[in-house]
N, C-alpha and C positions, 0 to 999 in steps of 0.2 A: 476598653480600647487596646489596640495592639499595633505595634509597629515592628518592622524588620528590615534588614539589608542582606544582600547576597551578591557574591562575585562568582562567575564562571569563566573558565579559560580552557578552550577546547582547540585541538589542532588535529587535522587529518593530513597525512603526508603520503604520497605514493612514491616509492623508490623501485622502479622497474628496470630490470637489467636483461640483456639478451646474450645468451652463450653463442658465440659466433665461431664457425669454422669457415675459412675463406679459401683454402687451397685444397687440391686433390690429395696432397701429401698429408694434410691434417686429417682428412676423412679416412685415409688409408691407415694412419697411425692409430685412429680411434676405432677401427675395425667396422666402419659404417660403409656399406656398399648399396643396400637397396632396402625397400620397404618390406620385402619378404623375410627379413631377419626378425621382424617383430610380429609377423602374421600369425594368426591362430587358424589351423586347419578347419575346414567346414564352411558351409554356407550360412545364409540368413536364417536365424532361429525364431523370427517372429511369425505370426499367423497370417498376416496380410501380405500377399505377393506384391513385391516391389516392381517386378517387371525389368529388373536389371541385376547384375552381380553385386554383391556385398561381401566386404572383408572386414573381420574383427581383428583387433590388434592387442597384443599383451602389454599390460602396464608394466609388469616386472622386466620384461625384455627391453622395453623402451628405456626404463630408468637405468638399466645396465649399461646401454649405449650412451646415455647421458653422463654417467660416471666416467666412462672412457674419455668422452669429449672434454670433460673438465680438465684432464691431464694435458691436453694438447691445445686446446682453445682458450679463449679469454672472454670474460663478461664485459659487455659494453652497455653503457647507460642508454636506455630507450628515452633520450632527452625530450622528445616531442611529447611524451606521455607523463612526464614527471610534473607534479604540482604540490603545492603546500598551502592549505587554507587554515587560518586562525581566526577564531571568533572569541571575543571577549564580551561579556555582558555584565554591566553594573546595574543592579536593581535594588528597588526599596519598595516597601508597601506600608499602607496605613489602613486600619479597619476599625470599625465601631459596630457594636452590637447593642441594640436597644430592646429590652425585654418589656413586654406589656401583658396586661391581663388576657389578651386574645391571641398572643403569639410573640413574634419578635421581628425585627428589622435589622438586616445586616448590610452595611455599605461601606465602600472603600475604594482604593485605587491602587494600582501597581504601575510603577514607572521603570522603564528599561532603556539604558543607553547601550547601544550595540555597535562594536567596532569589529569590522572584517578586514583581514589583510590577506590577499590571495596572490600567490607567486607561481609563475610557470614559465614557459619559454615560447617565444614567437620565432617561427622558422621558415626560411625560404627553400628548405631542402638541403642547403649546404651549410648554412651557419645558423646558430642558436643564440637568440638574444634574450636575456632574462627580463620578464615583465612583472611588475608588482603593482597591484590595484589596491587602493585603500578606500573603504567606504564606511561611513558612520551614520547613525540615525538615532532618534529617540522616540519611543513609543509609549503611550499612556493608556492603561486599561482600566477605566472606571467600571464599577458594578454596583447594583442595588438588588437586594433580595428581601421580598416580603412574605413571611409565613404566617398563615392565619389558621387558627384552631376552630373550625367550625363546630366540631363536636370532639370528644375524646378520641373518637375512632376516625374522623374526617379531617384532612388537612387540605388547605388551599394555598398554593404557592404562585408568586408572581415575580419574575426576574428580569432585570435589565442588565445585559452583559456585553463584554467586548472580548475580542482575542485576535490572535495573529498566527499564522503559519509561515515560518521562515523556509527559504530554499535550503536544501541539504548541502553539505560542504562540497561533494563532487559536482554539484550543479553550479557552484559559484567559481569553479576553476577557470582561469583565463588562458586555456590552451585549446588547440584544435587538432583533430586527427582526421585524416581523409583516406579514402579507399578508391583508387582509380579504377579498379576493376568492377566495383559496385556503384561508382559515380556518387559516392556519399561523403559527407563531412559530419563529424559529431564533436561536441565540446560544451564547455560550461559558459555561463553568462554571469560574470561578476556584477552586472548592473541590475540583476533581478531583485525585485523588492518583495518584502513579505506580503502575504495575502491577509488582508484585514477584514474583520467581521464585527458587526454591531447587531445585537438581537434582542428579542423579547420572547419569553416563554411564559405560559400560564398553564398550570396543572392542578387537578383535584385528585386526591388520593384517599382511599378508604381502606382501612386495615381490620382484618378479622383475626382474632386470637386463634391458634398461637402464632401462625406464620402465613396467613393468607392476605392478599391485597388486591385491590382493583384501583386502577389509575386511567386517567384520561387527560390529554393535554394538547395544546397547539403551540406553534412556535413560528417565528419569522426571523430571518437573518439577512441583513443587507451586507454584501461583499464589495470590496474594493480591490484592485490590482490582482485579479484572480490569475493564479499560476496555471500554466498549461505545459505539459510536455508536448512541444510542437514540432512540426516538420514543415520547412519552407525552403524555398530557393535561396542559396547562400547570398547571391547578389553583391559579391565583393570580389575584387581582382587581387586581393593580398596573397592568395595562394596560387596565382598564376605564375608558374615558373617551369623550367624544363620543357617548354613548348607546349604546355597543357593548359587550357582554359578550364578552370574549376568554378567559375562564378555561377554556373547553372546547376551545379551538384545539389543534391538533396541535403539540407542541413537540419540535423536533429539536435535540439537544445531545449532549454526551459526559458519561458518568457512570460511577461505579464500581459494580461488582456485588460479589459475595462472592468466595469462594474457587473455585479451579479446579485442574485438573491435566491433563497431557498425558503419555502413556506410549506408547512404540513401539519397533520395531526397524527397522533399515535395513541394507542390504548394497550393495556396490558392487564392480565388477570392471573393469578396463581392461588389455587385453592384446593385443599384436600377435604374429602368428606368427613374425616374423623370428628370435627367439632359438631356435626349435624346428625350423627348416627342415632343418638338418643331421641332427638325431636322427631326424626323421620321414621322411627321404629325399625331401623335397619340392623341386620346382625353385626357383631363387633368386626368381623373380618373385612366387611365392605369399607371400613373407615380408611383402608389404606390407599383407596383409589384417589387420584388427583389429576388436575389439569394445569397446564401452563399455556397461555396464549399471548402473543403480542403482534401488533400490526402497525405499520407506518406507511402513511400516504404522503408523498412529497411532490412538490412542483418546483423545479429549479431551473434558472436561466443564468447564463454567463456570456460575456462578450469576449470573443477570441482576440488575439493580437492583430488579426486582419479585419476586425470589425463585424464579424458574424455573430449571430445569436445561437447559442447551442446549450444543451443540458450541462449542468455542472458535472465535471469529470468524476466518475466513480459513484455518482448518486443515481440510485434506482427510483423510479416513480412509486413503486410499491414493494414493500418487504414484509413478509409475515413468517411467523413461527407458530407451530402447533405441536404441543407435546402432551402426551398422556403418561401417567406413571402409577405405579403401585409400590408403597413403602410400608411394611409392617412385618413384625416377628422376625426381624433380621433379614428379611428378603426385599430386594429392590429390583424393579424392571421398569425401563423407560423406553419410549419410542418418540422420536423427535423428527419433525418434518419441517423443512425450511424452503422458502420459495422467494425469489426476488426477480423483478422485471429487468429488462435490459439496462445497460449502463455504458456511457462514453468511455472508452479506453484511451483513444489517441486521435489527435487531429490530423487530418489529411493534409496533402499539399494543395492549396488553392491559389489560382492565378487569375488575373483579369485578361480574358481572351475575347477579342472583338467586343469589349465593353461589358462582358459578363464575367462575374467572379466564378470560376468553374474549378471543381476538383480534378486536378490533372492525373491524380492516381486513384480515381474512383470516388473519393469523398472521405468522410470521417469513419473512424474504426470503433465498432461496438462489440461488446460481449453480449450475446444472446441471453434471453432469460434462462434462469437455472433453478432447478429444485433438486433436493437431497433428502434422503431418508436414512436415519441412523437408529440404532437400537443398542441397549446395554442390559445386563443382568448382574446382580450381586447377591451373594448369600454369606452372611457372617456365620461361620461354623462356631467360632467362639469370638471373644473380644479381640483376639490377636490373629485369627486365621480367617481369610476370606476367599471364596471362590468367585471368579469374575468371568465375564464374556463381553466382548465389544463387536459390534457388527456395523461397519461403516459403508457408506455409499451403496446402500441396497438397491437403489433404483438403477445404478450403473449408467446413468445418463451422460451424454457427452458435454464437454466444454467447447462451445462454438463461438468463433469470432467472425464478423462479416463487416463489409464496407458499404456504407451508405444505406443499403437496404437488405433486409433479412434474406433475400434471395441469393446474394452474392457472397457466399461463405468463402473465406480465405484461410480458415483454420479450423479443424475438427479433431478433437482428441478425447479419448476415454481412458479411464484409469482402473476400471474393474472394481469389484467388491473386495472388502477386506474383512477377515475374521480374526479374532484374537481371543484366546481363552487362557486362564492360568490360575495360579494359586498365589495369594498374597499373604505374607506373614509379617506382622508389625511386632517389633520388640520394644 
């Protein structure tokens, strides 16, 4: 049996200040007159014609003007953006392991008491009022793992497990920032709760000496309070000042939805020919060839804060990797292919219009399916000297994001291939 306790105390603070020059005399004293002072001669250097003029700027020249501005201006707190989030976690666990003739059973539980204290400012544009929000909760994570030795080479595993994912510190900040030009508001949500999961996994694993294995498994997880980076209409008049109605601005924040689930199967194999060369009558050099394969098929669902059913954010329905390699006589070469189907990136803004819940900005945002091919070579000249080469993104495919339907692309970017070669010396 084993027991333990732990205490964590973490704080994230933002101290943002803005260097301000407010008079013509200050700008003149700092030697700041126009953008041309920091411009770099020449036009656009990219290969894709933009159809409009483009100007680059010098970082060194810009920093030189900032140094001048410091002598005549003053730093002012960007009070609307300041925040301080503290998290304290008091935790303890107990665990028991029972060993039997056929394997072992491991069971236990972890308990956490979490205290969050978030501080920021509420503003009407003229005055700033400090706001502090205190939240606390207690979470318990029980688990049970059964490991069964089918044979000396084959293992069967059954696991009942729980877990939680807490919002990040900047997502818990109780302040708001708005942009009148873009009609947007962004901010944190101190009331966001952790996303909780209860699951069961079942796996069978077969091991081949010296380093090969084959595994297959299935899993199911039940989720509660699923967290979403969501965008919705602000729907409040607390920022309506200066003659501007901001209640209909687009509000980007994190929020809890309802329940969700993810169920799937996965398999993996890693094997080199070396252990079978003798039995198959193959030449010794062929023993260096090997293969690595893994594939996962998922089905996920989650309820959004507005009650819709969507895939779990970031979860693809299918992910697989295929790798072949050769390792022998100090030489190593690998080629790896990865593929994943589309996945939900961000929720769109949905509103009830004429009794129908419609996506007013097109719908939800997805990343399109993606595949990549990488390769590498290594040769150990001596135990301390190695030649190497890495070749990344050989397919050169794009990263593409679309809204609602794959026909409606809103972002398309490519990064090109990357080649790297060198000599590595270990002392």
